C-alpha positions in Angstrom: -12.9 -110.7 -17.5 -15.2 -110.6 -20.5 -14.7 -106.8 -20.6 -11.0 -107.2 -20.9 -11.3 -109.9 -23.6 -13.7 -107.7 -25.5 -11.3 -104.8 -25.3 -8.3 -106.9 -26.3 -10.0 -108.3 -29.4 -12.2 -105.4 -30.5 -11.4 -102.1 -29.0 -7.8 -101.5 -28.0 -5.1 -100.9 -30.7 -2.5 -103.6 -31.3 0.1 -101.6 -29.3 -2.1 -101.7 -26.2 -3.1 -105.3 -26.8 0.6 -106.3 -26.8 1.4 -104.2 -23.7 -1.5 -105.9 -21.7 -0.6 -109.4 -22.8 3.1 -109.0 -22.0 2.5 -107.6 -18.5 -0.2 -110.1 -17.4 2.2 -112.0 -15.1 4.5 -110.9 -12.3 7.6 -112.6 -10.9 7.9 -111.0 -7.4 10.8 -113.2 -6.3 12.8 -113.1 -9.5 13.1 -116.9 -9.5 12.7 -119.0 -12.6 9.1 -120.1 -13.3 7.7 -118.4 -10.2 5.2 -116.1 -12.0 1.9 -115.1 -10.4 -1.1 -113.3 -11.9 -1.2 -109.5 -11.5 -4.6 -109.7 -9.7 -3.2 -112.2 -7.2 -0.2 -109.9 -6.6 -2.6 -107.0 -6.0 -4.6 -109.0 -3.5 -1.4 -110.0 -1.6 -0.4 -106.3 -1.5 -3.9 -105.3 -0.2 -3.6 -108.0 2.5 -0.1 -106.7 3.6 -1.4 -103.2 3.8 -4.4 -104.2 5.9 -2.1 -106.2 8.3 0.4 -103.3 8.6 -2.1 -100.5 9.2 -4.8 -102.2 11.3 
């Protein structure tokens, strides 16, 4: 996480900074106020893949 914060504040241009911050959350169900973090969404996807193919 410190790596991402460092990149956001010091390395990445403003354009990339805005893209990352605007895509930090995901609303998989499309319901109001039902956002989850992208890393949690990735973990859920990994779990579903393991269940389906094992």
